[in-house]
C-alpha positions in Angstrom: -0.1 0.3 -0.2 2.5 2.5 -1.1 -0.4 5.5 -0.9 -0.4 4.2 2.6 3.1 5.7 3.3 3.7 9.1 4.4 6.7 11.5 4.2 8.0 9.3 1.1 9.0 10.7 -1.9 7.7 9.0 -4.8 10.8 7.6 -6.0 11.7 6.3 -2.5 8.5 4.5 -2.6 8.9 2.6 -5.7 13.0 1.6 -4.1 11.1 0.3 -1.1 8.2 -1.6 -3.1 10.6 -2.9 -5.2 13.3 -4.0 -2.1 10.9 -5.8 -0.3 9.3 -7.5 -3.6 12.8 -9.0 -4.5 13.1 -9.6 -1.0 10.0 -11.9 -0.5 10.5 -13.4 -3.9 14.0 -14.6 -3.0 12.4 -16.0 0.0 10.1 -17.9 -1.9 11.9 -18.8 -4.5 10.9 -23.0 -5.5 12.7 -25.9 -4.8 14.1 -28.7 -6.9 10.4 -29.9 -6.8 9.1 -26.7 -8.0 7.2 -26.1 -4.4 7.6 -23.0 -2.7 10.0 -23.4 0.3 8.8 -20.5 2.5 7.1 -17.9 3.9 8.5 -13.7 4.8 12.1 -14.8 4.4 11.7 -18.2 6.5 12.4 -20.2 3.9 15.7 -19.6 2.9 18.1 -22.6 2.6 21.6 -21.3 3.6 25.3 -22.8 3.4 27.4 -21.1 6.4 29.2 -18.7 4.3 25.6 -17.3 3.3 24.8 -17.2 7.1 27.5 -15.2 7.5 27.9 -13.2 10.8 24.1 -13.4 11.3 23.0 -15.7 14.4 21.3 -18.5 14.7 19.5 -19.1 17.8 19.9 -23.1 19.4 19.1 -25.4 22.3 21.4 -23.4 24.7 19.3 -20.2 24.0 17.5 -18.7 26.8 14.5 -15.9 27.1 15.3 -13.1 28.5 12.5 -10.5 29.8 11.8 -8.0 29.3 14.7 -7.3 26.6 13.6 -10.1 24.3 10.2 -8.1 23.3 12.5 -5.8 21.7 14.1 -6.2 18.2 16.9 -8.2 17.7 19.2 -7.1 14.9 21.8 -9.7 15.1 19.3 -12.2 13.6 17.6 -12.1 10.2 13.7 -12.3 11.0 11.6 -11.8 13.8 7.9 -10.9 14.5 5.5 -9.6 16.9 2.1 -11.5 16.4 -1.4 -11.1 17.7 -4.6 -13.4 16.8 -7.7 -12.5 18.6 -11.1 -14.5 19.1 -13.5 -11.2 19.9 -17.3 -10.8 20.0 -19.1 -8.0 19.4 -21.9 -6.6 21.6 -24.9 -8.4 19.6 -23.2 -11.5 20.4 -21.4 -11.9 17.0 -17.9 -13.9 16.4 -15.3 -11.7 15.0 -12.3 -12.4 14.7 -8.6 -10.1 14.0 -4.8 -10.7 13.3 -1.9 -7.8 13.9 1.4 -9.0 12.8 4.5 -6.9 12.7 7.9 -8.4 10.9 11.6 -6.8 10.6 13.7 -8.6 7.8 17.2 -7.6 8.2 19.6 -7.4 5.3 22.7 -7.5 7.2 23.2 -8.0 10.9 24.2 -5.3 13.7 25.1 -6.1 16.8 22.3 -5.4 19.6 25.3 -3.3 21.4 25.7 -1.0 18.0 23.6 1.8 17.8 21.5 2.3 14.7 22.9 4.2 12.1 22.0 7.8 11.7 18.8 8.3 9.5 20.5 11.0 7.7 22.6 8.6 6.2 19.2 6.8 4.4 20.4 3.7 5.9 19.5 -0.3 4.7 20.0 -2.2 6.9 16.1 -4.0 7.7 13.0 -3.6 6.1 10.0 -3.9 8.1 6.3 -5.3 7.1 2.6 -5.0 8.9 0.1 -7.0 8.6 -3.9 -6.6 10.1 -7.1 -8.3 9.2 -10.9 -8.4 10.9 -13.0 -10.7 10.1 -16.5 -10.8 10.9 -20.1 -12.2 9.5 -18.0 -14.3 6.9 -16.0 -11.2 5.3 -12.3 -10.8 5.7 -10.6 -7.5 5.1 -6.7 -7.4 5.2 -4.2 -4.4 5.3 -0.6 -4.2 4.4 2.2 -1.7 5.2 5.4 -1.3 4.3 8.9 0.7 6.0 12.4 1.2 5.8 14.3 0.6 9.1 16.2 3.3 10.5 14.8 6.3 9.7 12.0 6.7 12.1 8.9 5.3 10.4 8.9 1.8 12.2 10.5 0.1 14.9 10.3 -1.6 18.2 11.5 -1.0 21.5 11.3 -3.3 25.3 11.1 -0.8 27.2 8.6 0.4 28.0 7.1 -2.1 25.7 6.2 -0.5 21.6 6.0 -2.0 18.4 5.0 0.9 15.7 4.5 1.2 11.6 3.7 4.5 11.6 0.2 4.9 12.9 0.2 1.4 13.2 0.7 1.0 17.0 1.2 -1.3 20.0 2.3 0.3 22.9 2.8 -0.7 26.8 -0.3 2.2 28.2 0.6 1.1 32.1 2.0 -1.8 34.0 0.1 -4.7 32.7 -1.9 -3.2 29.7 -1.1 -2.8 25.9 -2.8 -0.7 23.6 -3.1 -2.0 20.0 -4.2 0.8 17.3 -4.9 0.4 13.4 -6.2 2.7 10.9 -6.8 2.5 7.5 -9.0 3.8 5.1 -12.1 1.6 5.5 -11.6 0.5 8.8 -9.9 0.5 12.1 -9.3 -1.3 15.5 -8.3 0.4 18.8 -7.8 -2.7 21.3 -6.6 -3.0 25.3 -5.3 -6.1 25.9 -3.9 -7.4 29.4 -1.8 -10.7 30.1 -3.5 -13.2 32.2 -0.4 -15.3 32.7 3.3 -15.4 32.5 4.6 -15.9 28.9 4.5 -19.3 27.5 8.2 -20.6 26.6 8.0 -23.0 23.8 10.1 -26.0 22.6 13.4 -26.4 25.1 13.1 -23.7 27.3 12.2 -21.2 24.8 14.4 -22.7 21.8 11.6 -24.3 19.1 13.3 -26.7 16.7 11.4 -26.6 13.4 13.5 -29.9 11.7 14.7 -33.1 13.1 18.4 -31.7 12.0 17.6 -28.6 14.9 16.9 -25.7 12.7 14.8 -23.7 14.6 13.6 -19.9 16.5 13.3 -18.4 19.7 9.7 -18.8 20.4 7.3 -17.4 23.5 3.9 -16.5 23.6 1.4 -14.4 25.9 -1.6 -17.5 25.6 -4.0 -15.4 27.5 -5.0 -11.9 26.7 -7.9 -10.4 27.8 -9.2 -7.9 25.3 -11.8 -5.0 24.9 -12.4 -2.2 22.8 -13.5 -0.7 19.6 -13.9 -2.4 15.6 -15.0 0.2 12.8 -16.2 -1.4 9.9 -17.6 0.8 6.8 -18.5 3.0 9.9 -20.3 1.1 12.1 -19.0 1.0 15.5 -18.6 -2.6 17.5 -17.9 -3.2 20.9 -16.2 -6.1 21.2 -14.7 -8.2 24.0 -12.7 -11.7 24.1 -9.3 -13.2 24.6 -6.2 -13.4 22.5 -2.8 -15.1 21.5 0.5 -13.0 21.2 3.6 -14.8 19.6 7.0 -13.3 19.6 9.8 -15.4 17.6 12.9 -14.7 15.8 15.7 -17.1 14.0 18.1 -16.4 11.5 17.4 -20.0 9.3 14.1 -21.0 10.2 13.5 -23.6 7.7 15.2 -26.2 6.2 15.6 -26.9 2.2 12.4 -28.8 1.2 10.0 -27.8 3.6 7.2 -26.9 1.5 4.9 -24.7 3.9 3.4 -24.0 7.8 0.2 -25.5 8.9 0.0 -23.1 12.4 -2.7 -23.7 15.4 -4.0 -21.6 18.6 -6.5 -22.4 20.5 -8.2 -21.3 23.6 -10.2 -24.2 24.8 -13.5 -23.7 27.1 -11.7 -26.2 29.7 -9.5 -23.7 30.5 -6.8 -25.5 28.7 -4.7 -24.3 25.7 -2.8 -25.4 23.0 -0.2 -24.1 20.0 0.7 -26.7 17.4 2.3 -26.4 14.3 3.3 -28.9 11.5 6.2 -28.0 8.6 5.3 -29.7 5.7 8.1 -31.4 3.8 6.4 -33.4 0.5 3.2 -32.7 -1.1 0.5 -30.8 0.6 -0.5 -33.5 3.6 2.3 -36.0 3.9 5.0 -36.4 6.3 6.8 -33.4 7.7 8.1 -32.2 11.2 5.3 -31.6 14.0 6.2 -30.0 17.9 3.7 -27.8 19.8 2.9 -26.8 23.3 -0.1 -28.4 25.2 -0.7 -25.5 28.3 -3.2 -27.0 30.9 -5.6 -24.4 33.0 -4.2 -25.4 36.0 -0.5 -26.4 35.5 3.2 -26.3 33.8 3.5 -26.6 29.8 4.0 -29.5 28.3 6.4 -29.5 25.2 4.9 -31.4 22.6 7.4 -33.8 20.6 6.6 -35.4 17.1 6.0 -38.8 18.5 3.6 -36.6 20.4 1.4 -35.2 18.5 -1.1 -35.7 15.3 -1.9 -33.4 13.0 -3.9 -34.1 9.8 -5.9 -32.2 7.0 -9.7 -34.2 6.7 -11.2 -31.4 4.5 -10.7 -29.2 1.9 -12.5 -25.4 0.8 -11.9 -24.2 -2.7 -11.3 -20.7 -2.6 -10.3 -17.1 -4.4 -6.8 -18.5 -4.8 -7.0 -22.6 -5.1 -8.1 -25.2 -1.9 -6.4 -24.7 1.3 -7.1 -27.6 3.8 -10.1 -25.9 5.9 -10.6 -28.7 8.5 -8.3 -30.6 10.9 -8.2 -33.1 13.3 -5.4 -33.1 16.2 -4.5 -35.5 18.6 -2.4 -35.8 21.5 -2.8 -39.5 22.5 -1.0 -38.8 25.8 -3.3 -36.0 26.8 -6.5 -37.6 26.0 -7.3 -35.0 23.5 -8.9 -35.6 19.9 -9.8 -32.3 18.3 -11.9 -31.4 15.1 -10.7 -27.7 14.3 -12.7 -25.7 11.7 -12.2 -22.6 9.6 -14.8 -20.3 9.5 -17.0 -19.9 7.0 -15.2 -17.1 4.9 -12.1 -16.8 2.2 -9.2 -15.4 4.4 -6.6 -15.0 2.1 -4.3 -11.9 3.4 -3.4 -11.1 -0.4 -0.5 -8.4 0.2 3.3 -9.2 -1.4 2.9 -12.8 -0.7 -0.5 -14.8 0.3 -1.0 -17.1 2.9 -4.6 -18.6 4.7 -5.2 -16.6 8.2 -9.2 -17.4 10.0 -10.6 -18.4 12.7 -11.4 -21.5 13.9 -13.6 -23.6 15.8 -12.8 -26.5 17.7 -15.1 -29.8 18.6 -14.0 -32.6 20.1 -12.9 -33.9 23.4 -12.8 -30.3 23.9 -14.6 -27.1 22.5 -13.0 -23.7 22.1 -12.1 -21.2 19.4 -8.6 -20.1 17.9 -6.7 -19.3 14.9 -5.2 -21.2 12.3 -2.4 -20.0 9.7 -1.5 -22.0 6.5 1.4 -21.2 4.2 2.5 -23.1 0.8 -1.1 -23.4 -0.6 -3.1 -21.9 -3.2 -2.0 -20.3 -6.5 
């Protein structure tokens, strides 16, 4: 949405557009099988030489808070990511997503000061996504910015992530405020974390393949949310629950991994589940699985490959092609067997690289709601 980038000349907007397009196209280069390997810069398979001085997370790394809410300039890719299952004052379910990405073009030590904005530096770029889904209608918007010139950034204390006027900020102890506005719709929400963040995988290191590639990953899984969503001039008072992910890496996927199936579920029992699968061949075959079972009254349980089953059981033909719209998730040790179904509608986020992001309902051994993200499907 280049028309939405204020205070930029037309030539600079064009340069930024070309830069980001080249980055995203490079990140989605086909593998030898012809299938795209990744999403948002995470699918590149890099040699040791190509990784250069970027830092790669490993099992010995640990989450440090609040520091890790801020940026990681020594890593290639990171994001801050909210999904929310809300209800309007009229009782209608409303889904909402906000994500901000940082893609590094060269590494920088965390201790090093940023380059002067007057130098028009090009060490990183930012991208933000927002979406609202109500009554089967899905609205999506995207914004882009160059790093280190004041348009976009993040900091740990007081916590803030912003791209132009899209902002997530700590307003007081224990509360955040998220504000997003487009020409046609907007939202203004207060977010209150309800429990300490959950560290996924090995104390925060989340493996993404059997050979060891991975990311640092933690989540606020129980955010109380209330506020206002404006759609087509109509104001909706909303409330509900949200899931906030924080993740960063330098080489996220390995060669041959073709897409990502991710679920974050709020169960009516009070339990939570994060589960993902990285597909390695074909749309539904094989892949690396992991997740976290978060019982309502206990400590999180890290789920390994053998602890978790994820399979698509039906598909939906939508604007950009078929996507698996109904899934079965099984955790044998916990006695959990869930059917997860995308709500009716078309939930393609049609930005520089399209992907599917939909609210879901849960039935089976447990009931509930949540969100599902699918990449590597469609046209």
